[in-house]
C-alpha positions as a Markdown table, in Angstrom:
| # | Residue | x | y | z |
|---|---|---|---|---|
| 1 | Met | 38.6 | 62.2 | 109.8 |
| 2 | Glu | 42.2 | 61.0 | 110.0 |
| 3 | Ala | 44.7 | 63.4 | 111.6 |
| 4 | Asn | 47.3 | 64.9 | 109.2 |
| 5 | Ile | 50.8 | 64.3 | 110.5 |
| 6 | Gly | 52.0 | 67.7 | 109.3 |
| 7 | Glu | 49.2 | 69.5 | 111.1 |
| 8 | Ala | 49.9 | 67.4 | 114.2 |
| 9 | Val | 53.6 | 68.4 | 114.1 |
| 10 | Glu | 52.7 | 72.1 | 113.8 |
| 11 | Ala | 50.2 | 71.8 | 116.7 |
| 12 | Leu | 52.9 | 70.2 | 118.9 |
| 13 | Arg | 55.4 | 72.8 | 117.9 |
| 14 | Lys | 53.0 | 75.5 | 119.1 |
| 15 | Leu | 53.0 | 73.7 | 122.5 |
| 16 | Gly | 56.7 | 74.1 | 122.7 |
| 17 | Leu | 58.2 | 71.0 | 121.0 |
| 18 | Ser | 60.9 | 71.2 | 118.4 |
| 19 | Arg | 60.1 | 69.7 | 115.0 |
| 20 | Tyr | 62.2 | 66.6 | 115.8 |
| 21 | Glu | 60.6 | 66.3 | 119.2 |
| 22 | Ala | 57.2 | 66.4 | 117.6 |
| 23 | Leu | 58.1 | 63.8 | 115.0 |
| 24 | Ala | 59.6 | 61.5 | 117.6 |
| 25 | Tyr | 56.5 | 61.8 | 119.9 |
| 26 | Leu | 54.1 | 61.2 | 117.1 |
| 27 | His | 56.1 | 58.1 | 115.9 |
| 28 | Leu | 56.1 | 56.7 | 119.5 |
| 29 | Leu | 52.4 | 57.4 | 119.8 |
| 30 | Ile | 51.6 | 55.6 | 116.6 |
| 31 | Ser | 54.0 | 52.7 | 117.0 |
| 32 | Arg | 53.3 | 52.1 | 120.8 |
| 33 | Glu | 57.1 | 51.6 | 121.5 |
| 34 | Ala | 60.3 | 52.1 | 119.6 |
| 35 | Ser | 64.1 | 52.1 | 119.9 |
| 36 | Pro | 66.1 | 55.2 | 119.1 |
| 37 | Lys | 67.2 | 53.6 | 115.8 |
| 38 | Ala | 63.5 | 52.9 | 114.8 |
| 39 | Val | 62.6 | 56.5 | 115.7 |
| 40 | Cys | 65.5 | 57.7 | 113.5 |
| 41 | Ser | 64.5 | 55.4 | 110.6 |
| 42 | Ala | 60.8 | 56.3 | 110.7 |
| 43 | Thr | 61.2 | 60.1 | 111.2 |
| 44 | Gly | 64.4 | 61.1 | 109.4 |
| 45 | Ile | 65.8 | 62.5 | 112.6 |
| 46 | Pro | 69.6 | 62.3 | 112.2 |
| 47 | Tyr | 71.0 | 59.4 | 114.2 |
| 48 | Thr | 73.5 | 61.8 | 115.9 |
| 49 | Lys | 70.5 | 63.8 | 117.3 |
| 50 | Val | 67.9 | 61.1 | 118.1 |
| 51 | Tyr | 69.2 | 60.3 | 121.6 |
| 52 | Asp | 69.2 | 64.0 | 122.6 |
| 53 | Val | 65.7 | 64.5 | 121.2 |
| 54 | Leu | 64.4 | 61.5 | 123.1 |
| 55 | Lys | 66.1 | 62.6 | 126.3 |
| 56 | Arg | 64.5 | 66.1 | 126.0 |
| 57 | Leu | 61.1 | 64.5 | 125.4 |
| 58 | Glu | 61.6 | 62.3 | 128.5 |
| 59 | Lys | 62.6 | 65.3 | 130.6 |
| 60 | Lys | 59.6 | 67.3 | 129.4 |
| 61 | Gly | 57.4 | 64.4 | 130.5 |
| 62 | Trp | 56.1 | 63.4 | 127.0 |
| 63 | Ile | 57.7 | 59.9 | 126.8 |
| 64 | Ile | 59.0 | 57.2 | 129.1 |
| 65 | Gln | 62.0 | 54.9 | 128.7 |
| 66 | Ile | 60.7 | 51.4 | 129.4 |
| 67 | Ser | 63.8 | 49.3 | 129.0 |
| 68 | Glu | 67.6 | 49.6 | 129.0 |
| 69 | Arg | 68.6 | 46.7 | 126.7 |
| 70 | Pro | 67.3 | 47.3 | 124.2 |
| 71 | Ile | 66.6 | 50.9 | 124.8 |
| 72 | Leu | 62.9 | 51.4 | 124.2 |
| 73 | Tyr | 60.6 | 54.4 | 124.7 |
| 74 | Val | 56.8 | 54.8 | 124.8 |
| 75 | Ala | 54.7 | 57.9 | 124.4 |
| 76 | Lys | 52.7 | 59.1 | 127.4 |
| 77 | Asn | 48.9 | 59.3 | 126.9 |
| 78 | Pro | 48.1 | 62.5 | 124.9 |
| 79 | Ser | 45.4 | 63.6 | 127.3 |
| 80 | Glu | 47.9 | 63.3 | 130.2 |
| 81 | Val | 50.5 | 65.2 | 128.4 |
| 82 | Ile | 48.1 | 68.0 | 127.3 |
| 83 | Lys | 46.8 | 68.3 | 130.9 |
| 84 | Thr | 50.4 | 68.8 | 132.1 |
| 85 | Val | 51.1 | 71.4 | 129.4 |
| 86 | Glu | 47.8 | 73.2 | 130.3 |
| 87 | Glu | 48.7 | 73.2 | 134.0 |
| 88 | Asn | 52.2 | 74.6 | 133.3 |
| 89 | Phe | 50.8 | 77.2 | 131.0 |
| 90 | Lys | 48.2 | 78.3 | 133.7 |
| 91 | Cys | 51.1 | 78.6 | 136.2 |
| 92 | Arg | 53.1 | 80.8 | 133.8 |
| 93 | Ile | 50.1 | 83.0 | 133.1 |
| 94 | Ser | 49.4 | 83.4 | 136.8 |
| 95 | Lys | 53.0 | 84.4 | 137.4 |
| 96 | Ala | 53.0 | 86.8 | 134.5 |
| 97 | Arg | 49.7 | 88.3 | 135.8 |
| 98 | Lys | 51.2 | 88.8 | 139.3 |
| 99 | Leu | 54.4 | 90.4 | 138.0 |
| 100 | Leu | 52.6 | 92.7 | 135.6 |
| 101 | Ser | 50.2 | 93.8 | 138.3 |
| 102 | Glu | 53.1 | 94.6 | 140.6 |
| 103 | Leu | 54.8 | 96.6 | 137.8 |
| 104 | Glu | 51.6 | 98.4 | 137.0 |
| 105 | Arg | 51.6 | 100.0 | 140.5 |
| 106 | Phe | 54.7 | 102.0 | 139.6 |
| 107 | Lys | 52.8 | 104.1 | 137.0 |
């Protein structure tokens, strides 16, 4: 069964991406590599925002810039990205558990 782009966008949003970040990541995943202009054209992300969206995805570890001239990006492997998201989430849960346990002692 072929994945629905709308469902994929929503799933990625639940993992912490904005709508534009999810669209950009999915376009890069499908197209293998793309320039900011190509991402903009394919996704409808405004040209004034596409560079910021791509930089945020790069900072989050979802994509990699592979060249300067022309600027090209590629999506990281989904299993690698999901593993990182899962590890980060486990760390946040562990920290919350510890903090809540400490606060519970004040009852």
